[in-house]
CHARMM-style PDB file with segment names, atoms N, HN, CA, C and O in Angstrom:
ATOM      1  N   MET     1      91.467 120.937 112.244  1.00  0.00      PROA
ATOM      2  CA  MET     1      92.355 119.935 112.056  1.00  0.00      PROA
ATOM      3  C   MET     1      93.096 120.431 110.607  1.00  0.00      PROA
ATOM      4  O   MET     1      92.549 120.313 109.511  1.00  0.00      PROA
ATOM      5  N   ALA     2      94.192 120.898 110.778  1.00  0.00      PROA
ATOM      6  HN  ALA     2      94.637 120.993 111.668  1.00  0.00      PROA
ATOM      7  CA  ALA     2      95.224 121.276 109.734  1.00  0.00      PROA
ATOM      8  C   ALA     2      95.374 120.391 108.798  1.00  0.00      PROA
ATOM      9  O   ALA     2      95.822 119.315 109.192  1.00  0.00      PROA
ATOM     10  N   THR     3      95.109 120.499 107.488  1.00  0.00      PROA
ATOM     11  HN  THR     3      94.745 121.374 107.168  1.00  0.00      PROA
ATOM     12  CA  THR     3      95.716 119.763 106.693  1.00  0.00      PROA
ATOM     13  C   THR     3      97.203 119.572 106.047  1.00  0.00      PROA
ATOM     14  O   THR     3      97.710 120.691 105.971  1.00  0.00      PROA
ATOM     15  N   VAL     4      97.863 118.825 105.680  1.00  0.00      PROA
ATOM     16  HN  VAL     4      97.452 117.915 105.742  1.00  0.00      PROA
ATOM     17  CA  VAL     4      99.185 119.073 105.259  1.00  0.00      PROA
ATOM     18  C   VAL     4      99.083 119.306 103.889  1.00  0.00      PROA
ATOM     19  O   VAL     4      98.317 118.656 103.177  1.00  0.00      PROA
ATOM     20  N   GLN     5      99.858 120.256 103.449  1.00  0.00      PROA
ATOM     21  HN  GLN     5     100.480 120.784 104.028  1.00  0.00      PROA
ATOM     22  CA  GLN     5      99.868 120.474 101.870  1.00  0.00      PROA
ATOM     23  C   GLN     5     100.877 119.945 101.233  1.00  0.00      PROA
ATOM     24  O   GLN     5     102.013 120.123 101.674  1.00  0.00      PROA
ATOM     25  N   PRO     6     100.676 119.246 100.156  1.00  0.00      PROA
ATOM     26  CA  PRO     6     101.802 118.647  99.413  1.00  0.00      PROA
ATOM     27  C   PRO     6     102.825 119.424  99.084  1.00  0.00      PROA
ATOM     28  O   PRO     6     102.463 120.591  98.938  1.00  0.00      PROA
ATOM     29  N   GLN     7     104.228 119.204  98.867  1.00  0.00      PROA
ATOM     30  HN  GLN     7     104.522 118.255  98.986  1.00  0.00      PROA
ATOM     31  CA  GLN     7     105.101 119.656  98.403  1.00  0.00      PROA
ATOM     32  C   GLN     7     105.475 119.535  96.920  1.00  0.00      PROA
ATOM     33  O   GLN     7     105.730 118.434  96.433  1.00  0.00      PROA
ATOM     34  N   GLY     8     105.509 120.681  96.193  1.00  0.00      PROA
ATOM     35  HN  GLY     8     105.302 121.576  96.589  1.00  0.00      PROA
ATOM     36  CA  GLY     8     105.862 120.621  94.740  1.00  0.00      PROA
ATOM     37  C   GLY     8     104.572 120.769  93.848  1.00  0.00      PROA
ATOM     38  O   GLY     8     103.545 120.122  94.058  1.00  0.00      PROA
ATOM     39  N   GLU     9     104.722 121.649  92.872  1.00  0.00      PROA
ATOM     40  HN  GLU     9     105.556 122.174  92.701  1.00  0.00      PROA
ATOM     41  CA  GLU     9     103.558 122.139  92.146  1.00  0.00      PROA
ATOM     42  C   GLU     9     102.894 120.624  91.545  1.00  0.00      PROA
ATOM     43  O   GLU     9     101.739 120.301  91.822  1.00  0.00      PROA
ATOM     44  N   ASN    10     103.661 119.896  90.821  1.00  0.00      PROA
ATOM     45  HN  ASN    10     104.599 120.159  90.596  1.00  0.00      PROA
ATOM     46  CA  ASN    10     102.871 118.672  90.260  1.00  0.00      PROA
ATOM     47  C   ASN    10     102.261 117.579  91.345  1.00  0.00      PROA
ATOM     48  O   ASN    10     101.357 116.782  91.095  1.00  0.00      PROA
ATOM     49  N   LEU    11     102.746 117.678  92.221  1.00  0.00      PROA
ATOM     50  HN  LEU    11     103.480 118.325  92.424  1.00  0.00      PROA
ATOM     51  CA  LEU    11     102.180 116.970  93.257  1.00  0.00      PROA
ATOM     52  C   LEU    11     100.921 117.439  93.790  1.00  0.00      PROA
ATOM     53  O   LEU    11     100.039 116.619  94.048  1.00  0.00      PROA
ATOM     54  N   ARG    12     100.721 118.874  94.012  1.00  0.00      PROA
ATOM     55  HN  ARG    12     101.438 119.540  93.802  1.00  0.00      PROA
ATOM     56  CA  ARG    12      99.390 119.422  94.252  1.00  0.00      PROA
ATOM     57  C   ARG    12      98.387 119.466  93.202  1.00  0.00      PROA
ATOM     58  O   ARG    12      97.196 119.563  93.499  1.00  0.00      PROA
ATOM     59  N   LYS    13      98.841 119.392  91.814  1.00  0.00      PROA
ATOM     60  HN  LYS    13      99.808 119.314  91.573  1.00  0.00      PROA
ATOM     61  CA  LYS    13      97.948 118.993  90.689  1.00  0.00      PROA
ATOM     62  C   LYS    13      97.628 117.795  90.445  1.00  0.00      PROA
ATOM     63  O   LYS    13      96.756 117.586  89.602  1.00  0.00      PROA
ATOM     64  N   ALA    14      98.330 116.590  91.203  1.00  0.00      PROA
ATOM     65  HN  ALA    14      99.039 116.759  91.887  1.00  0.00      PROA
ATOM     66  CA  ALA    14      97.964 115.483  90.998  1.00  0.00      PROA
ATOM     67  C   ALA    14      96.955 115.252  92.256  1.00  0.00      PROA
ATOM     68  O   ALA    14      96.110 114.359  92.199  1.00  0.00      PROA
ATOM     69  N   VAL    15      97.062 115.958  93.210  1.00  0.00      PROA
ATOM     70  HN  VAL    15      97.749 116.684  93.257  1.00  0.00      PROA
ATOM     71  CA  VAL    15      96.009 115.564  94.497  1.00  0.00      PROA
ATOM     72  C   VAL    15      94.607 116.143  94.031  1.00  0.00      PROA
ATOM     73  O   VAL    15      93.521 115.642  94.321  1.00  0.00      PROA
ATOM     74  N   LYS    16      94.817 117.351  93.214  1.00  0.00      PROA
ATOM     75  HN  LYS    16      95.700 117.758  92.978  1.00  0.00      PROA
ATOM     76  CA  LYS    16      93.613 117.975  92.798  1.00  0.00      PROA
ATOM     77  C   LYS    16      92.840 117.076  91.692  1.00  0.00      PROA
ATOM     78  O   LYS    16      91.625 116.876  91.681  1.00  0.00      PROA
ATOM     79  N   TRP    17      93.826 116.552  90.724  1.00  0.00      PROA
ATOM     80  HN  TRP    17      94.813 116.714  90.733  1.00  0.00      PROA
ATOM     81  CA  TRP    17      93.238 115.689  89.774  1.00  0.00      PROA
ATOM     82  C   TRP    17      92.365 114.707  90.193  1.00  0.00      PROA
ATOM     83  O   TRP    17      91.185 114.539  89.883  1.00  0.00      PROA
ATOM     84  N   ILE    18      93.199 113.969  91.058  1.00  0.00      PROA
ATOM     85  HN  ILE    18      94.157 114.105  91.310  1.00  0.00      PROA
ATOM     86  CA  ILE    18      92.652 112.540  91.834  1.00  0.00      PROA
ATOM     87  C   ILE    18      91.368 113.081  92.251  1.00  0.00      PROA
ATOM     88  O   ILE    18      90.392 112.624  91.658  1.00  0.00      PROA
ATOM     89  N   SER    19      91.143 114.051  93.242  1.00  0.00      PROA
ATOM     90  HN  SER    19      91.936 114.422  93.724  1.00  0.00      PROA
ATOM     91  CA  SER    19      89.969 114.673  93.752  1.00  0.00      PROA
ATOM     92  C   SER    19      88.694 114.649  92.662  1.00  0.00      PROA
ATOM     93  O   SER    19      87.611 114.064  92.652  1.00  0.00      PROA
ATOM     94  N   GLU    20      89.184 115.327  91.997  1.00  0.00      PROA
ATOM     95  HN  GLU    20      90.064 115.803  92.005  1.00  0.00      PROA
ATOM     96  CA  GLU    20      88.341 115.557  90.961  1.00  0.00      PROA
ATOM     97  C   GLU    20      87.626 114.548  90.210  1.00  0.00      PROA
ATOM     98  O   GLU    20      86.402 114.509  90.092  1.00  0.00      PROA
ATOM     99  N   GLU    21      88.626 113.563  89.604  1.00  0.00      PROA
ATOM    100  HN  GLU    21      89.621 113.594  89.700  1.00  0.00      PROA
ATOM    101  CA  GLU    21      88.449 112.080  89.179  1.00  0.00      PROA
ATOM    102  C   GLU    21      87.376 111.370  90.219  1.00  0.00      PROA
ATOM    103  O   GLU    21      86.352 110.811  89.825  1.00  0.00      PROA
ATOM    104  N   ARG    22      87.674 111.450  91.280  1.00  0.00      PROA
ATOM    105  HN  ARG    22      88.506 111.903  91.600  1.00  0.00      PROA
ATOM    106  CA  ARG    22      86.929 110.557  92.173  1.00  0.00      PROA
ATOM    107  C   ARG    22      85.442 111.310  92.483  1.00  0.00      PROA
ATOM    108  O   ARG    22      84.428 110.643  92.686  1.00  0.00      PROA
ATOM    109  N   LYS    23      85.451 112.518  92.490  1.00  0.00      PROA
ATOM    110  HN  LYS    23      86.276 113.060  92.325  1.00  0.00      PROA
ATOM    111  CA  LYS    23      84.358 113.472  92.541  1.00  0.00      PROA
ATOM    112  C   LYS    23      83.361 113.285  91.225  1.00  0.00      PROA
ATOM    113  O   LYS    23      82.174 112.997  91.383  1.00  0.00      PROA
ATOM    114  N   TYR    24      83.872 113.450  90.090  1.00  0.00      PROA
ATOM    115  HN  TYR    24      84.836 113.683  89.962  1.00  0.00      PROA
ATOM    116  CA  TYR    24      83.173 113.740  88.924  1.00  0.00      PROA
ATOM    117  C   TYR    24      83.444 112.310  87.671  1.00  0.00      PROA
ATOM    118  O   TYR    24      82.857 112.206  86.594  1.00  0.00      PROA
ATOM    119  N   GLY    25      84.336 111.491  88.151  1.00  0.00      PROA
ATOM    120  HN  GLY    25      84.813 111.576  89.026  1.00  0.00      PROA
ATOM    121  CA  GLY    25      84.569 110.486  87.224  1.00  0.00      PROA
ATOM    122  C   GLY    25      83.546 109.670  87.049  1.00  0.00      PROA
ATOM    123  O   GLY    25      82.846 109.296  87.990  1.00  0.00      PROA
ATOM    124  N   THR    26      83.330 109.254  85.626  1.00  0.00      PROA
ATOM    125  HN  THR    26      83.899 109.557  84.861  1.00  0.00      PROA
ATOM    126  CA  THR    26      82.129 108.328  85.235  1.00  0.00      PROA
ATOM    127  C   THR    26      82.270 106.783  85.821  1.00  0.00      PROA
ATOM    128  O   THR    26      81.344 106.090  86.243  1.00  0.00      PROA
ATOM    129  N   ASP    27      83.617 106.440  85.740  1.00  0.00      PROA
ATOM    130  HN  ASP    27      84.369 107.003  85.397  1.00  0.00      PROA
ATOM    131  CA  ASP    27      83.765 105.141  86.269  1.00  0.00      PROA
ATOM    132  C   ASP    27      84.532 105.103  87.504  1.00  0.00      PROA
ATOM    133  O   ASP    27      85.293 106.012  87.835  1.00  0.00      PROA
ATOM    134  N   GLU    28      84.318 103.999  88.215  1.00  0.00      PROA
ATOM    135  HN  GLU    28      83.699 103.261  87.945  1.00  0.00      PROA
ATOM    136  CA  GLU    28      85.175 103.931  89.502  1.00  0.00      PROA
ATOM    137  C   GLU    28      86.426 103.244  89.432  1.00  0.00      PROA
ATOM    138  O   GLU    28      86.580 102.023  89.414  1.00  0.00      PROA
ATOM    139  N   LYS    29      87.320 104.143  89.393  1.00  0.00      PROA
ATOM    140  HN  LYS    29      87.195 105.135  89.408  1.00  0.00      PROA
ATOM    141  CA  LYS    29      88.765 103.416  89.336  1.00  0.00      PROA
ATOM    142  C   LYS    29      89.345 102.975  90.669  1.00  0.00      PROA
ATOM    143  O   LYS    29      89.089 103.547  91.728  1.00  0.00      PROA
ATOM    144  N   LYS    30      90.175 101.877  90.544  1.00  0.00      PROA
ATOM    145  HN  LYS    30      90.383 101.412  89.684  1.00  0.00      PROA
ATOM    146  CA  LYS    30      90.804 101.531  92.031  1.00  0.00      PROA
ATOM    147  C   LYS    30      91.667 102.539  92.458  1.00  0.00      PROA
ATOM    148  O   LYS    30      92.225 103.240  91.615  1.00  0.00      PROA
ATOM    149  N   PRO    31      91.857 102.710  93.657  1.00  0.00      PROA
ATOM    150  CA  PRO    31      92.729 103.782  94.065  1.00  0.00      PROA
ATOM    151  C   PRO    31      94.288 103.802  93.841  1.00  0.00      PROA
ATOM    152  O   PRO    31      95.075 104.743  93.945  1.00  0.00      PROA
ATOM    153  N   SER    32      94.490 102.552  93.518  1.00  0.00      PROA
ATOM    154  HN  SER    32      93.851 101.788  93.433  1.00  0.00      PROA
ATOM    155  CA  SER    32      95.811 102.213  92.816  1.00  0.00      PROA
ATOM    156  C   SER    32      96.092 102.656  91.479  1.00  0.00      PROA
ATOM    157  O   SER    32      97.131 103.163  91.057  1.00  0.00      PROA
ATOM    158  N   ALA    33      95.001 102.390  90.857  1.00  0.00      PROA
ATOM    159  HN  ALA    33      94.157 101.978  91.201  1.00  0.00      PROA
ATOM    160  CA  ALA    33      95.116 102.992  89.443  1.00  0.00      PROA
ATOM    161  C   ALA    33      95.260 104.487  89.211  1.00  0.00      PROA
ATOM    162  O   ALA    33      96.179 105.017  88.587  1.00  0.00      PROA
ATOM    163  N   LEU    34      94.001 105.240  89.926  1.00  0.00      PROA
ATOM    164  HN  LEU    34      93.255 104.809  90.434  1.00  0.00      PROA
ATOM    165  CA  LEU    34      94.243 106.520  90.045  1.00  0.00      PROA
ATOM    166  C   LEU    34      95.759 107.187  90.410  1.00  0.00      PROA
ATOM    167  O   LEU    34      96.198 108.143  89.772  1.00  0.00      PROA
ATOM    168  N   VAL    35      96.353 106.673  91.308  1.00  0.00      PROA
ATOM    169  HN  VAL    35      95.996 105.896  91.827  1.00  0.00      PROA
ATOM    170  CA  VAL    35      97.599 106.931  91.772  1.00  0.00      PROA
ATOM    171  C   VAL    35      98.543 106.491  90.578  1.00  0.00      PROA
ATOM    172  O   VAL    35      99.485 107.261  90.393  1.00  0.00      PROA
ATOM    173  N   GLU    36      98.488 105.678  89.951  1.00  0.00      PROA
ATOM    174  HN  GLU    36      97.722 105.052  90.101  1.00  0.00      PROA
ATOM    175  CA  GLU    36      99.208 105.272  88.811  1.00  0.00      PROA
ATOM    176  C   GLU    36      99.204 106.184  87.848  1.00  0.00      PROA
ATOM    177  O   GLU    36     100.199 106.796  87.460  1.00  0.00      PROA
ATOM    178  N   GLU    37      97.965 106.313  87.390  1.00  0.00      PROA
ATOM    179  HN  GLU    37      97.157 105.815  87.705  1.00  0.00      PROA
ATOM    180  CA  GLU    37      97.636 107.419  86.101  1.00  0.00      PROA
ATOM    181  C   GLU    37      98.264 108.632  86.595  1.00  0.00      PROA
ATOM    182  O   GLU    37      99.014 109.223  85.817  1.00  0.00      PROA
ATOM    183  N   ALA    38      98.045 109.199  88.004  1.00  0.00      PROA
ATOM    184  HN  ALA    38      97.436 108.719  88.636  1.00  0.00      PROA
ATOM    185  CA  ALA    38      98.481 110.475  88.221  1.00  0.00      PROA
ATOM    186  C   ALA    38     100.027 110.813  88.324  1.00  0.00      PROA
ATOM    187  O   ALA    38     100.482 111.932  88.088  1.00  0.00      PROA
ATOM    188  N   CYS    39     100.920 109.510  88.775  1.00  0.00      PROA
ATOM    189  HN  CYS    39     100.550 108.601  88.966  1.00  0.00      PROA
ATOM    190  CA  CYS    39     102.086 109.650  88.810  1.00  0.00      PROA
ATOM    191  C   CYS    39     102.613 109.825  87.245  1.00  0.00      PROA
ATOM    192  O   CYS    39     103.534 110.572  86.912  1.00  0.00      PROA
ATOM    193  N   LEU    40     101.995 109.152  86.533  1.00  0.00      PROA
ATOM    194  HN  LEU    40     101.248 108.545  86.803  1.00  0.00      PROA
ATOM    195  CA  LEU    40     102.289 108.923  84.803  1.00  0.00      PROA
ATOM    196  C   LEU    40     101.977 110.457  84.170  1.00  0.00      PROA
ATOM    197  O   LEU    40     102.620 110.992  83.266  1.00  0.00      PROA
ATOM    198  N   LYS    41     100.985 110.941  84.784  1.00  0.00      PROA
ATOM    199  HN  LYS    41     100.463 110.507  85.519  1.00  0.00      PROA
ATOM    200  CA  LYS    41     100.383 112.268  84.035  1.00  0.00      PROA
ATOM    201  C   LYS    41     101.198 113.417  84.644  1.00  0.00      PROA
ATOM    202  O   LYS    41     101.359 114.318  83.821  1.00  0.00      PROA
ATOM    203  N   PHE    42     101.697 113.631  85.704  1.00  0.00      PROA
ATOM    204  HN  PHE    42     101.566 112.899  86.373  1.00  0.00      PROA
ATOM    205  CA  PHE    42     102.337 114.384  86.489  1.00  0.00      PROA
ATOM    206  C   PHE    42     103.772 114.256  86.674  1.00  0.00      PROA
ATOM    207  O   PHE    42     104.358 115.166  87.260  1.00  0.00      PROA
ATOM    208  N   ASN    43     104.422 113.237  86.247  1.00  0.00      PROA
ATOM    209  HN  ASN    43     103.946 112.497  85.771  1.00  0.00      PROA
ATOM    210  CA  ASN    43     105.746 112.876  86.309  1.00  0.00      PROA
ATOM    211  C   ASN    43     106.051 112.730  87.946  1.00  0.00      PROA
ATOM    212  O   ASN    43     107.082 113.344  88.219  1.00  0.00      PROA
ATOM    213  N   LEU    44     105.612 112.267  88.791  1.00  0.00      PROA
ATOM    214  HN  LEU    44     104.775 111.767  88.569  1.00  0.00      PROA
ATOM    215  CA  LEU    44     105.873 112.312  90.029  1.00  0.00      PROA
ATOM    216  C   LEU    44     106.923 110.990  90.479  1.00  0.00      PROA
ATOM    217  O   LEU    44     107.043 109.945  89.839  1.00  0.00      PROA
ATOM    218  N   SER    45     107.516 111.287  91.539  1.00  0.00      PROA
ATOM    219  HN  SER    45     107.418 112.136  92.059  1.00  0.00      PROA
ATOM    220  CA  SER    45     108.464 110.192  92.144  1.00  0.00      PROA
ATOM    221  C   SER    45     107.709 108.972  92.920  1.00  0.00      PROA
ATOM    222  O   SER    45     106.485 108.884  93.005  1.00  0.00      PROA
ATOM    223  N   PRO    46     108.629 108.057  93.466  1.00  0.00      PROA
ATOM    224  CA  PRO    46     107.959 106.976  94.171  1.00  0.00      PROA
ATOM    225  C   PRO    46     107.447 107.695  95.335  1.00  0.00      PROA
ATOM    226  O   PRO    46     106.297 107.473  95.715  1.00  0.00      PROA
ATOM    227  N   LYS    47     108.137 108.471  95.887  1.00  0.00      PROA
ATOM    228  HN  LYS    47     109.071 108.651  95.578  1.00  0.00      PROA
ATOM    229  CA  LYS    47     107.860 108.888  97.118  1.00  0.00      PROA
ATOM    230  C   LYS    47     106.503 109.687  97.312  1.00  0.00      PROA
ATOM    231  O   LYS    47     105.756 109.674  98.290  1.00  0.00      PROA
ATOM    232  N   ASP    48     106.361 110.505  95.916  1.00  0.00      PROA
ATOM    233  HN  ASP    48     106.968 110.516  95.121  1.00  0.00      PROA
ATOM    234  CA  ASP    48     104.881 111.389  95.669  1.00  0.00      PROA
ATOM    235  C   ASP    48     103.900 110.396  95.615  1.00  0.00      PROA
ATOM    236  O   ASP    48     102.769 110.648  96.029  1.00  0.00      PROA
ATOM    237  N   ALA    49     104.263 109.004  95.036  1.00  0.00      PROA
ATOM    238  HN  ALA    49     105.183 108.800  94.699  1.00  0.00      PROA
ATOM    239  CA  ALA    49     103.358 108.147  94.946  1.00  0.00      PROA
ATOM    240  C   ALA    49     102.793 107.594  96.389  1.00  0.00      PROA
ATOM    241  O   ALA    49     101.635 107.247  96.619  1.00  0.00      PROA
ATOM    242  N   GLU    50     103.686 107.599  97.124  1.00  0.00      PROA
ATOM    243  HN  GLU    50     104.627 107.881  96.937  1.00  0.00      PROA
ATOM    244  CA  GLU    50     103.225 106.933  98.370  1.00  0.00      PROA
ATOM    245  C   GLU    50     102.556 107.961  99.045  1.00  0.00      PROA
ATOM    246  O   GLU    50     101.714 107.585  99.861  1.00  0.00      PROA
ATOM    247  N   TYR    51     102.759 109.442  98.876  1.00  0.00      PROA
ATOM    248  HN  TYR    51     103.442 109.747  98.213  1.00  0.00      PROA
ATOM    249  CA  TYR    51     102.049 110.383  99.477  1.00  0.00      PROA
ATOM    250  C   TYR    51     100.724 110.076  99.085  1.00  0.00      PROA
ATOM    251  O   TYR    51      99.794 109.840  99.857  1.00  0.00      PROA
ATOM    252  N   LEU    52     100.670 110.096  97.455  1.00  0.00      PROA
ATOM    253  HN  LEU    52     101.425 110.287  96.829  1.00  0.00      PROA
ATOM    254  CA  LEU    52      99.340 110.174  97.102  1.00  0.00      PROA
ATOM    255  C   LEU    52      98.101 108.878  97.453  1.00  0.00      PROA
ATOM    256  O   LEU    52      96.872 108.941  97.508  1.00  0.00      PROA
ATOM    257  N   MET    53      99.037 107.766  97.644  1.00  0.00      PROA
ATOM    258  HN  MET    53     100.035 107.714  97.600  1.00  0.00      PROA
ATOM    259  CA  MET    53      98.334 106.381  98.262  1.00  0.00      PROA
ATOM    260  C   MET    53      97.503 106.944  99.558  1.00  0.00      PROA
ATOM    261  O   MET    53      96.293 106.871  99.772  1.00  0.00      PROA
ATOM    262  N   LYS    54      98.464 107.486 100.295  1.00  0.00      PROA
ATOM    263  HN  LYS    54      99.447 107.545 100.121  1.00  0.00      PROA
ATOM    264  CA  LYS    54      98.098 107.729 101.826  1.00  0.00      PROA
ATOM    265  C   LYS    54      96.920 108.789 101.548  1.00  0.00      PROA
ATOM    266  O   LYS    54      95.856 108.660 102.153  1.00  0.00      PROA
ATOM    267  N   PHE    55      97.094 109.733 100.723  1.00  0.00      PROA
ATOM    268  HN  PHE    55      97.958 109.838 100.231  1.00  0.00      PROA
ATOM    269  CA  PHE    55      95.930 110.694 100.446  1.00  0.00      PROA
ATOM    270  C   PHE    55      94.580 110.051 100.055  1.00  0.00      PROA
ATOM    271  O   PHE    55      93.477 110.304 100.540  1.00  0.00      PROA
ATOM    272  N   VAL    56      94.908 109.118  99.025  1.00  0.00      PROA
ATOM    273  HN  VAL    56      95.805 108.912  98.631  1.00  0.00      PROA
ATOM    274  CA  VAL    56      93.441 108.643  98.278  1.00  0.00      PROA
ATOM    275  C   VAL    56      92.787 107.528  99.456  1.00  0.00      PROA
ATOM    276  O   VAL    56      91.609 107.171  99.495  1.00  0.00      PROA
ATOM    277  N   GLN    57      93.783 107.131 100.304  1.00  0.00      PROA
ATOM    278  HN  GLN    57      94.740 107.421 100.272  1.00  0.00      PROA
ATOM    279  CA  GLN    57      92.905 106.013 101.340  1.00  0.00      PROA
ATOM    280  C   GLN    57      92.531 106.864 102.146  1.00  0.00      PROA
ATOM    281  O   GLN    57      91.339 106.618 102.331  1.00  0.00      PROA
ATOM    282  N   HSD    58      92.948 108.095 103.004  1.00  0.00      PROA
ATOM    283  HN  HSD    58      93.916 108.295 102.853  1.00  0.00      PROA
ATOM    284  CA  HSD    58      92.157 108.805 103.821  1.00  0.00      PROA
ATOM    285  C   HSD    58      91.043 109.602 103.143  1.00  0.00      PROA
ATOM    286  O   HSD    58      90.018 109.707 103.817  1.00  0.00      PROA
ATOM    287  N   GLU    59      91.043 110.097 102.120  1.00  0.00      PROA
ATOM    288  HN  GLU    59      91.875 110.012 101.573  1.00  0.00      PROA
ATOM    289  CA  GLU    59      90.102 110.774 101.296  1.00  0.00      PROA
ATOM    290  C   GLU    59      88.592 109.801 101.522  1.00  0.00      PROA
ATOM    291  O   GLU    59      87.475 110.154 101.901  1.00  0.00      PROA
ATOM    292  N   LYS    60      89.076 108.588 101.148  1.00  0.00      PROA
ATOM    293  HN  LYS    60      89.983 108.302 100.840  1.00  0.00      PROA
ATOM    294  CA  LYS    60      87.922 107.403 100.763  1.00  0.00      PROA
ATOM    295  C   LYS    60      87.278 107.150 102.273  1.00  0.00      PROA
ATOM    296  O   LYS    60      86.133 106.698 102.287  1.00  0.00      PROA
ATOM    297  N   SER    61      87.936 107.410 103.564  1.00  0.00      PROA
ATOM    298  HN  SER    61      88.866 107.777 103.553  1.00  0.00      PROA
ATOM    299  CA  SER    61      87.135 106.902 104.634  1.00  0.00      PROA
ATOM    300  C   SER    61      86.519 108.104 105.430  1.00  0.00      PROA
ATOM    301  OT1 SER    61      85.790 107.894 106.399  1.00  0.00      PROA
TER     302      SER     61
END
């Protein structure tokens, strides 16, 4: 199965950051909190936030 690459450097960085946070993070943050933090950290649009939420929900399953 091919994975869809997110468009935009900041969005790619946010996806990587979220993956690392979930893998190595000491505290379990809610997916919505991770997405919100990533959006602020990487200056993402609402559309990017929607993509991240789908990514987080898919990665979890």
